[in-house]
C-alpha positions in Angstrom: -103.8 17.6 32.3 -101.8 15.4 30.0 -102.2 11.7 30.5 -99.2 9.4 30.2 -99.0 8.2 26.7 -99.6 4.4 26.1 -97.9 2.3 23.4 -101.2 2.4 21.5 -101.0 6.2 21.3 -97.5 6.3 20.0 -97.1 7.2 16.3 -96.0 4.2 14.2 -92.3 3.9 13.9 -90.4 3.1 10.7 -91.0 -0.6 11.1 -94.7 -0.1 11.5 -95.2 1.8 8.2 -98.0 0.5 5.9 -96.3 -1.3 3.2 -96.8 -0.2 -0.4 -99.7 -2.1 -1.9 -101.3 -3.0 1.5 -104.9 -1.8 2.2 -105.4 1.9 2.6 -105.5 3.5 6.0 -109.0 4.6 7.1 -109.4 8.4 7.4 -110.4 8.3 11.1 -107.3 6.2 11.9 -105.2 8.6 9.8 -106.5 11.6 11.7 -105.7 10.1 15.1 -102.3 8.9 14.0 -101.4 12.4 12.7 -102.6 14.0 15.9 -100.3 11.7 17.9 -97.3 12.6 15.7 -97.8 16.3 16.7 -98.4 15.5 20.4 -95.3 13.3 20.6 -93.1 16.2 19.1 -94.9 19.4 20.3 -92.0 21.7 19.5 -91.2 20.3 16.0 -92.9 21.6 12.8 -94.0 19.1 10.1 -95.1 19.4 6.5 -97.3 16.8 4.7 -94.3 14.9 3.2 -92.8 14.4 6.7 -96.1 13.3 8.1 -96.7 10.9 5.3 -93.3 9.4 5.7 -93.7 9.0 9.5 -97.1 7.3 9.3 -96.2 5.1 6.3 -98.2 6.8 3.5 -96.7 6.4 0.1 -99.5 6.6 -2.5 -100.5 10.0 -3.9 -104.2 9.7 -3.1 -103.6 9.3 0.6 -100.9 12.0 0.6 -103.6 14.4 -0.7 -105.8 13.2 2.2 -102.9 14.1 4.6 -102.9 17.7 3.1 -106.7 17.9 3.7 -106.4 16.7 7.3 -103.6 19.2 8.1 -105.9 22.0 6.7 -108.8 20.7 8.9 -106.7 20.5 12.0 -105.3 24.0 11.4 -108.9 25.3 11.0 -109.9 23.5 14.2 -107.1 25.4 16.0 -105.3 22.1 16.9 -102.1 23.0 14.9 -100.7 26.3 13.7 -99.3 26.9 10.2 -96.1 28.7 11.1 -95.1 29.2 7.5 -96.4 27.9 4.1 -97.2 24.2 4.5 -95.4 23.7 7.8 -97.4 23.1 11.0 -96.7 23.2 14.7 -98.7 21.6 17.5 -100.7 24.2 19.3 -100.2 23.3 23.0 -101.4 26.2 25.0 -99.2 25.1 27.9 -96.1 25.5 25.7 -94.6 28.9 25.8 -91.8 30.7 23.9 -89.2 33.0 25.6 -87.3 35.7 23.8 -86.6 39.4 23.4 -89.5 41.8 22.7 -88.9 44.3 19.8 -91.2 47.3 19.5 -92.2 49.1 16.3 -94.1 52.3 16.0 -96.6 50.8 13.5 -97.7 48.3 16.2 -96.2 45.3 14.4 -94.0 44.3 17.4 -92.2 41.0 17.5 -90.6 38.4 19.7 -87.1 37.2 18.8 -87.0 33.7 20.2 -83.9 33.1 22.4 -83.3 29.6 20.9 -83.4 30.8 17.3 -86.3 30.7 14.8 -88.2 33.3 12.9 -89.6 36.4 14.7 -93.2 36.1 16.0 -95.7 39.0 15.5 -97.1 40.6 18.6 -99.7 43.3 18.0 -99.9 46.2 20.4 -103.0 45.0 22.2 -101.3 41.7 23.1 -97.9 43.3 24.1 -98.7 43.2 27.8 -96.9 46.6 28.3 -93.6 45.0 27.4 -91.0 47.5 26.3 -88.4 47.3 23.6 -85.6 44.9 24.7 -87.5 43.2 27.5 -87.1 39.5 28.0 -90.7 38.1 27.8 -92.6 34.9 27.8 -95.4 34.5 25.1 -98.0 32.0 24.0 -99.1 31.5 20.4 -102.5 32.8 19.5 -104.9 31.3 17.0 -104.5 32.8 13.6 -106.2 33.1 10.3 -105.1 30.6 7.6 -102.3 32.0 5.5 -101.3 34.8 8.0 -98.1 34.8 10.0 -97.9 33.3 13.5 -98.9 35.7 16.3 -98.1 35.7 20.0 -99.4 37.2 23.3 -97.1 38.3 26.1 -98.0 36.5 29.2 -95.1 37.5 31.4 -92.2 40.0 31.4 -89.2 38.1 32.8 -86.6 40.9 32.7 -87.0 44.6 32.2 -84.6 46.4 29.9 -83.7 49.2 32.1 -83.0 51.9 29.6 -83.3 55.6 29.5 -85.7 57.7 27.4 -85.2 61.2 26.0 -88.0 63.7 25.5 -89.6 67.1 26.2 -91.4 67.8 29.4 -95.0 69.0 29.3 -95.7 70.3 32.7 -99.2 71.6 34.0 -100.4 72.4 37.4 -101.7 68.9 38.2 -99.4 66.6 36.3 -96.5 66.2 33.8 -95.8 64.1 30.8 -92.6 63.3 28.9 -93.4 63.7 25.2 -91.0 61.5 23.3 -90.4 60.7 19.6 -88.8 57.4 20.6 -89.8 54.9 17.9 -89.8 52.0 20.5 -92.5 53.7 22.6 -96.2 54.1 21.6 -97.2 56.1 24.7 -95.9 59.2 26.4 -94.6 58.8 30.0 -96.5 60.1 33.0 -94.1 61.8 35.4 -95.3 62.5 39.0 -94.6 66.0 40.2 -92.2 64.8 42.9 -90.1 63.0 40.2 -89.5 66.0 38.0 -86.1 66.9 39.5 -87.1 70.6 39.0 -87.6 70.1 35.3 -89.7 72.9 33.6 -92.2 72.9 30.8 -90.3 72.6 27.5 -87.1 71.1 29.0 -85.3 68.3 27.2 -84.7 65.6 29.8 -83.4 62.1 30.3 -85.9 59.8 32.1 -86.5 56.2 32.9 -89.7 54.2 33.1 -90.3 53.0 36.7 -93.4 50.9 36.2 -96.4 50.4 33.9 -99.5 49.4 35.9 -101.7 46.8 34.3 -104.7 49.0 33.6 -102.9 52.2 33.0 -102.7 53.7 29.5 -99.3 55.3 30.1 -96.1 54.1 31.9 -94.9 56.0 34.9 -91.4 57.4 35.0 -88.9 59.7 36.7 -86.5 62.4 35.5 -82.8 61.4 35.8 -81.2 64.4 34.2 -82.2 67.8 32.8 -80.4 68.5 29.6 -81.7 72.0 29.1 -84.0 74.1 27.0 -85.3 72.3 23.9 -83.9 73.7 20.6 -80.6 74.7 22.1 -77.8 73.1 19.9 -75.8 71.7 22.8 -78.9 70.3 24.4 -80.1 68.6 21.2 -76.6 67.0 20.5 -76.5 65.7 24.1 -80.1 64.4 23.7 -79.0 62.4 20.6 -76.2 60.8 22.7 -78.6 60.0 25.6 -81.2 58.6 23.2 -78.6 55.9 22.1 -77.5 55.3 25.7 -74.1 57.0 25.0 -72.4 59.2 27.6 -72.6 63.0 27.1 -70.5 64.1 30.0 -67.1 62.8 31.2 -67.0 61.6 34.9 -65.2 64.1 37.0 -63.3 61.4 39.0 -61.9 60.0 35.7 -60.9 63.5 34.6 -59.2 64.1 37.9 -57.2 60.8 37.6 -56.1 61.8 34.1 -54.9 65.2 35.3 -52.6 63.5 37.7 -50.8 61.5 35.0 -47.3 62.8 34.3 -46.3 63.7 30.7 -42.6 63.5 31.6 -40.7 60.9 29.5 -37.9 59.3 31.7 -34.5 57.9 30.6 -35.9 54.5 31.6 -38.7 54.9 29.1 -36.3 55.9 26.3 -33.6 53.3 26.9 -36.1 50.5 26.1 -37.2 52.1 22.8 -36.0 52.6 19.2 -35.2 56.3 18.7 -36.7 58.1 15.8 -36.4 61.6 17.1 -33.9 62.5 14.4 -35.8 60.9 11.5 -38.1 63.2 9.5 -41.6 62.5 10.9 -45.0 64.2 10.4 -48.7 63.8 10.9 -51.5 64.3 8.2 -55.0 64.7 9.7 -58.3 66.6 9.2 -58.0 70.3 9.7 -60.1 70.3 12.9 -58.4 67.2 14.5 -56.8 67.5 17.9 -56.1 63.8 18.7 -53.2 62.8 16.4 -53.1 59.0 16.6 -50.6 58.3 13.9 -47.4 59.7 12.3 -45.2 58.6 9.4 -41.4 58.8 9.2 -39.3 58.2 6.1 -35.6 58.0 5.3 -33.7 56.5 2.4 -31.3 53.6 3.3 -27.8 53.1 1.9 -29.1 50.4 -0.4 -31.6 52.8 -2.0 -34.6 51.3 -0.3 -37.0 53.4 1.9 -37.5 52.9 5.6 -41.1 54.0 6.4 -42.2 54.0 10.0 -45.9 53.9 11.0 -45.9 55.4 14.5 -49.0 55.0 16.7 -49.6 56.7 20.0 -48.6 54.4 22.9 -51.8 54.9 24.8 -51.4 51.8 27.0 -48.1 53.1 28.4 -50.3 55.6 30.2 -53.6 53.8 30.6 -53.1 50.6 32.6 -55.4 47.6 32.3 -58.4 47.7 34.8 -57.5 51.2 35.9 -60.3 53.8 36.4 -59.5 55.4 33.0 -59.3 52.0 31.3 -62.8 50.9 32.6 -64.3 54.1 31.4 -62.6 53.7 28.0 -63.9 50.1 27.7 -67.5 51.2 28.6 -67.4 53.8 25.9 -65.3 51.6 23.5 -65.1 54.4 20.9 -65.0 58.1 20.4 -68.3 59.4 18.9 -68.2 61.9 16.1 -71.3 64.1 15.8 -71.7 66.8 13.2 -70.2 69.6 15.3 -68.2 67.8 18.0 -66.2 64.8 19.2 -67.1 62.9 22.3 -63.8 61.3 23.2 -63.2 57.8 24.5 -60.3 59.0 26.7 -60.1 62.1 28.9 -59.1 65.3 27.1 -55.7 65.5 28.8 -54.7 62.1 27.4 -56.4 62.2 23.9 -55.5 65.8 23.0 -52.3 66.4 24.9 -50.2 63.5 26.4 -50.9 60.8 23.8 -51.5 63.1 20.8 -48.5 63.1 18.4 -48.2 66.9 18.4 -45.4 68.6 16.4 -42.1 69.4 18.1 -42.9 67.3 21.2 -41.3 64.0 22.1 -43.9 61.2 22.2 -43.9 57.5 23.0 -45.2 55.2 20.2 -45.8 51.6 19.3 -44.6 51.4 15.7 -44.4 49.1 12.6 -41.3 49.9 10.6 -41.0 48.8 6.9 -38.2 48.5 4.5 -39.7 49.0 1.0 -38.0 48.9 -2.4 -38.8 51.3 -5.2 -41.7 49.1 -6.3 -43.2 49.3 -2.7 -42.5 45.6 -2.1 -41.9 44.8 1.6 -38.3 43.6 2.1 -38.7 43.3 5.8 -40.7 44.7 8.7 -40.4 45.0 12.5 -42.7 45.9 15.4 -41.1 48.1 18.1 -41.8 50.5 20.9 -40.3 53.8 19.9 -39.9 57.5 20.7 -40.5 60.1 18.0 -40.5 63.9 17.6 -42.9 65.1 14.8 -41.4 67.8 12.6 -44.6 69.1 11.2 -48.4 68.8 11.4 -50.1 68.7 8.0 -53.8 68.9 7.2 -55.0 66.7 4.4 -55.5 69.9 2.3 -51.9 71.0 2.8 -50.5 67.6 1.9 -52.8 67.4 -1.1 -51.5 70.7 -2.4 -47.9 69.5 -2.2 -48.9 66.3 -4.1 -50.7 68.4 -6.8 -48.1 71.2 -7.1 -45.0 69.2 -6.1 -44.0 72.3 -4.0 -43.9 72.8 -0.3 -42.2 71.8 3.0 -41.0 68.2 3.0 -42.2 67.8 -0.6 -39.7 65.0 -1.3 -40.8 62.9 1.6 -44.5 63.4 0.9 -44.2 62.7 -2.8 -42.1 59.6 -2.1 -44.7 58.3 0.4 -47.5 59.0 -2.0 -45.7 57.1 -4.8 -45.2 54.1 -2.5 -48.8 54.3 -1.3 -50.2 54.3 -4.8 -48.2 51.2 -5.7 -49.4 49.4 -2.5 -53.0 50.4 -3.3 -52.8 49.2 -6.9 -51.5 45.8 -5.7 -54.2 45.6 -3.1 -57.0 46.1 -5.7 -55.4 43.5 -8.0 -55.8 41.0 -5.1 -59.5 41.7 -4.9 -60.0 44.6 -2.6 -63.2 46.6 -3.2 -62.8 50.4 -4.0 -65.6 52.2 -2.1 -64.4 55.8 -2.4 -67.6 57.5 -1.2 -68.0 61.2 -0.6 -69.3 62.5 2.7 -71.8 65.4 3.1 -70.4 68.0 5.5 -72.0 71.1 7.0 -70.6 74.6 7.4 -71.7 75.6 10.9 -71.7 79.0 12.6 -70.6 79.7 16.1 -74.0 78.8 17.5 -74.0 75.4 15.8 -76.5 76.4 13.1 -75.8 74.8 9.7 -75.4 77.6 7.0 -74.3 75.4 4.1 -73.3 72.0 2.9 -70.2 70.7 1.0 -68.9 67.3 -0.2 -65.8 65.8 1.3 -64.2 63.7 -1.3 -61.1 61.5 -0.4 -58.0 62.5 -2.4 -54.5 61.2 -2.7 -53.4 62.6 0.7 -56.3 60.7 2.4 -55.4 57.5 0.5 -51.7 57.9 1.4 -52.5 57.7 5.1 -55.1 55.0 4.5 -52.7 52.7 2.7 -49.9 52.8 5.4 -52.5 52.4 8.2 -53.9 49.3 6.4 -50.4 47.9 5.9 -49.6 48.3 9.6 -52.9 46.7 10.7 -52.3 43.8 8.3 -48.7 43.3 9.4 -49.6 43.2 13.1 -52.4 40.7 12.5 -50.1 38.5 10.4 -47.4 38.6 13.1 -49.8 37.0 15.6 -52.2 35.0 13.3 -49.5 33.5 11.1 -47.5 32.2 14.1 -46.3 28.7 13.3 -47.0 27.4 16.8 -49.6 24.6 17.0 -51.6 26.5 19.6 -52.9 29.8 18.1 -52.8 32.7 20.5 -56.0 34.6 21.2 -56.1 37.9 19.3 -58.5 40.6 18.3 -59.3 40.6 14.6 -61.3 43.0 12.4 -63.2 40.6 10.1 -65.5 41.1 7.1 -67.5 38.2 5.7 -68.3 37.5 2.0 -71.4 39.2 0.6 -74.8 37.6 1.0 -75.4 35.8 -2.4 -79.1 36.8 -2.4 -78.3 40.4 -2.0 -75.8 40.2 -4.8 -78.5 38.7 -7.0 -80.8 41.6 -6.1 -78.1 44.1 -6.9 -77.3 42.5 -10.2 -81.0 42.5 -11.2 -81.5 46.1 -10.1 -78.5 47.6 -12.0 -79.9 46.0 -15.2 -82.4 48.8 -15.2 -79.6 51.3 -15.8 -78.0 49.1 -18.5 -75.2 47.6 -16.3 -74.3 43.9 -16.0 -72.4 42.2 -13.2 -71.3 38.6 -13.1 -71.8 37.3 -9.5 -70.3 33.8 -10.2 -66.8 32.7 -9.6 -64.2 33.1 -6.8 -64.4 35.8 -4.2 -61.6 37.7 -6.1 -63.7 37.4 -9.3 -66.7 38.8 -7.6 -64.7 41.7 -6.0 -63.2 42.6 -9.4 -66.7 42.6 -10.9 -68.0 44.9 -8.2 -65.0 47.2 -8.8 -65.7 47.2 -12.6 -69.3 48.2 -11.8 -68.1 51.1 -9.5 -65.7 52.3 -12.2 -68.5 52.2 -14.8 -70.9 54.3 -12.7 -68.3 57.0 -11.8 -69.6 60.5 -12.7 -73.0 59.2 -13.7 -76.3 60.4 -12.0 -76.9 56.9 -10.6 -73.3 56.7 -9.1 -74.3 57.3 -5.4 -77.4 55.1 -5.6 -75.6 52.1 -7.1 -72.7 52.5 -4.7 -75.1 52.7 -1.8 -76.8 49.5 -2.9 -73.4 47.8 -3.4 -72.5 48.7 0.1 -75.8 47.3 1.4 -75.1 44.0 -0.3 -72.0 43.7 1.9 -71.8 42.2 5.4 -70.9 44.4 8.3 -67.3 44.3 9.5 -66.9 43.5 13.2 -64.5 42.5 15.9 -63.9 38.8 16.9 -61.2 36.4 18.1 -62.1 34.1 15.2 -60.1 35.1 12.2 -61.9 34.7 8.9 -60.2 37.5 7.0 -61.4 40.8 5.6 -63.3 40.4 2.4 -63.6 44.1 1.5 -59.8 44.6 1.9 -58.9 41.3 0.4 -56.7 40.4 3.4 -56.5 37.0 5.1 -55.4 38.7 8.4 -56.5 42.1 9.6 -56.9 44.0 12.9 -57.2 47.5 14.3 -53.9 48.8 15.7 -53.6 52.3 14.4 -56.2 54.3 16.5 -55.9 53.6 20.2 -56.8 57.2 21.2 -60.3 56.7 19.8 -60.9 52.9 19.6 -60.7 50.4 22.5 -60.0 47.4 20.3 -56.8 49.0 19.3 -55.8 49.3 23.0 -56.6 45.6 23.4 -54.4 44.8 20.4 -51.5 46.9 21.8 -51.7 45.1 25.1 -51.9 41.6 23.5 -49.0 42.5 21.1 -46.8 43.6 24.0 -47.7 40.4 25.9 -46.9 38.1 23.0 -43.7 40.0 22.0 -42.3 39.3 25.5 -43.3 35.6 25.4 -46.5 35.8 27.4 -49.1 33.0 27.3 -52.4 33.2 25.4 -55.2 35.1 27.1 -58.7 33.5 27.7 -60.5 33.4 24.4 -64.1 33.6 25.7 -63.4 36.7 27.7 -61.9 38.5 24.8 -64.8 37.4 22.5 -67.1 39.1 25.0 -64.9 42.2 24.8 -65.1 42.1 21.0 -68.9 41.9 20.9 -69.2 44.8 23.3 -66.9 46.9 21.1 -68.8 46.0 17.9 -72.1 46.9 19.6 -70.8 50.2 20.8 -69.4 51.0 17.3 -72.9 50.5 15.9 -74.5 52.8 18.5 -71.9 55.5 17.8 -72.6 55.2 14.0 -76.4 55.5 14.7 -75.9 58.6 16.9 -73.7 60.2 14.2 -76.4 59.6 11.5 -79.0 61.0 13.9 -76.9 64.2 14.3 -76.6 64.5 10.5 -80.3 64.1 10.1 -81.0 66.7 12.8 -78.7 69.2 11.0 -80.3 68.4 7.6 -83.8 69.2 9.1 -82.4 72.4 10.7 -80.8 73.5 7.5 -84.0 73.0 5.5 -86.3 74.8 8.1 -86.3 78.1 6.2 -86.9 76.5 2.8 -90.5 75.3 3.3 -92.5 75.5 0.1 -89.4 75.6 -2.1 -89.0 73.1 -5.0 -85.9 70.9 -5.5 -84.9 68.1 -7.9 -83.9 64.8 -6.3 -83.6 61.1 -6.7 -85.5 58.3 -5.0 -83.0 57.0 -2.4 -85.2 54.6 -0.5 -88.5 52.7 -1.0 -90.5 51.4 2.0 -93.9 50.3 2.9 -94.6 53.8 4.5 -93.3 55.9 1.6 -90.5 57.2 -0.6 -87.2 58.6 0.6 -85.8 61.3 -1.7 -82.2 62.7 -1.7 -82.0 66.3 -3.0 -79.4 66.8 -5.7 -78.4 70.3 -4.5 -77.4 69.6 -0.9 -77.8 65.8 -0.4 -80.4 66.3 2.3 -82.9 63.4 2.5 -86.6 63.5 3.3 -89.7 61.3 3.1 -92.8 61.5 0.9 -95.3 59.7 3.1 -97.5 57.1 1.4 -100.6 59.1 2.2 -99.2 62.0 0.1 -98.7 59.9 -3.1 -102.0 61.1 -4.5 -104.1 59.6 -7.2 -103.8 55.9 -6.3 -103.1 53.4 -3.6 -99.6 52.1 -3.9 -98.3 48.6 -3.1 -94.7 48.0 -1.9 -92.6 45.7 -4.1 -89.7 44.9 -1.8 -87.7 42.8 -4.3 -87.8 45.4 -7.1 -87.3 48.4 -4.8 -90.5 50.1 -6.0 -94.1 51.3 -5.3 -96.8 50.3 -7.8 -100.2 52.0 -8.2 -103.1 49.6 -8.0 -105.2 51.4 -10.6 -102.8 53.5 -12.6 -99.9 51.1 -12.5 -97.7 54.1 -11.9 -94.3 53.0 -10.6 -91.9 54.9 -8.3 -88.5 53.1 -8.4 -85.3 53.4 -6.5 -83.1 55.8 -8.5 -85.9 57.6 -10.3 -85.5 61.3 -10.8 -88.2 63.2 -9.0 -89.2 66.8 -8.2 -90.4 67.6 -4.7 -91.6 70.5 -2.5 -90.4 70.9 1.1 -93.6 70.3 3.1 -92.5 70.0 6.7 -89.2 70.2 8.8 -89.8 68.5 12.2 -86.8 68.9 14.4 -88.3 66.8 17.2 -88.7 63.8 14.9 -85.6 64.7 12.9 -87.7 64.3 9.8 -88.1 66.2 6.5 -91.4 65.6 4.7 -91.7 66.3 1.0 -94.6 66.3 -1.4 -94.5 65.4 -5.1 -94.7 68.3 -7.6 
């Protein structure tokens, strides 16, 4: 029990410091004084300089004594060295609260809720906490020089999440076998909680409890996905693994089916009519949800009027309706390798709202008057009605651009010319040119991958991209540049400047390949230098590697009500307005735009900031699920190639091994550390390499390497390679 501190126990204040030149403080007095400093500020870390200043030590000899005393107190377990030279009072009654994060290698951690560095929690001291649980920990004693460690003493809130795995059912009991990286143990399922699941079934389950002395948590089956290995089952399992919906609620579908697609005279009279203006869509060949269309006509003054027409989703989906709540929860459509999981019910996204050819459709539009140099003379934002004349695929539009022949060739060629001028101006302003290819699979009718190909963006893709960017910018400027003193709350898409340390790492790394990049100067200077680098590596073997590292040096774009601009696009104002069929933030932007166009007051900022965070989080989950589906198809594609030899490049270096991307098909696999024979390798994180202790052999990011396909594990979505 702590006694009430007396004045004698208080550390000396500034006025009580020992004056320079006065007699030296005795060591015993110094120890007690230092102890009292820590006791009086138990949550505040100190180094020897801070301690010396507080207790009035100014000469170097006694400062060295302070260092020795701190070492002694740490060895005596009175204080903890939380990082190099910084100590914290070890009061076992003081606890830290935060979020538990689980790692398969047992190096779990606590993320403190009031900030601070993560604290290591080994598996034996995790107290059966699960990934995402809110927990209370106490600090454990540690060896000198090692990182601080904690022990879970209480689970405050369970993270009620689902787990996906394969059932192993015997006569007496059942287990859920899972490859979930946030779980170390399989889940015991009582027979009565199986929900008729059979041995080998892929299921969704939840953990119900984890008794203190039990090795395995207990759980129950929530849904049976089907037989493991079936393509539909495995794709649904990926969605469930990331907490994403894999079926559409029947009541929401029923509600959508009742929505009338009729356009009334009342609807038309309030809109600008573009039904007689040449309009078309350009989309991927497998697309069904056409969000956007372009119209073009020449004005009497020789300028061009270009309309960017976006499906008027919020005309049909009213705020807080059943469909709207479901769309908000999903926040985005999810694009897996072989399917799209839509944000909106199919009747809305593929029929009523989709800007299909030869059908009258309601839109929210940004209309530009552009001169022959693609300079904006004026623009306006209007609700419109259109009738698309033609649906183009990107390939069809590209053929017209290349051959200068085909239907609506004049319109497409003019739009392409304008888009290229807008694009050139954007890059001069400091936009960054990441034109990355995508690896796509040719898939048979059962979903099995039978080949790969590269999808490379061409002029037709960039034509659409430039006009969508221009519309998004114009809408954001219309609200954000408002001259009113009180800024109205809006949803922005922002992108912060790169992390300087990551840019330094990139600059150092590319030196290995003979490239240089100046990372000093204004943000436009840095953007231009990154673009020069990307131009220089085009067509070189290291192009994909260096472009990947350049992307990793960037921050992640996200949604927020705080406008800080978009660094990658070199825009001071930017939002998402052009894809309301597949992104909920665009629906929010449409509603806010309508509100403010009609003189409405600003909405509550905090509420919309929460909406933005939810949408950013769901976007990340969707991207993770998409990557998992690609990984699954890569492993499936390589299953019949075991033992074959391929050339590749080291695409990732980690403490557990080397990732290698194959040149032929861009599939990526792992050479586990244990399979790097002949030496023990240390991981050099700063230089992206593994170094052999005896041989000094080095495996670096970007190195050419020849590998053999050793294993293709579909359950873990992992390819294992060995060196040749």
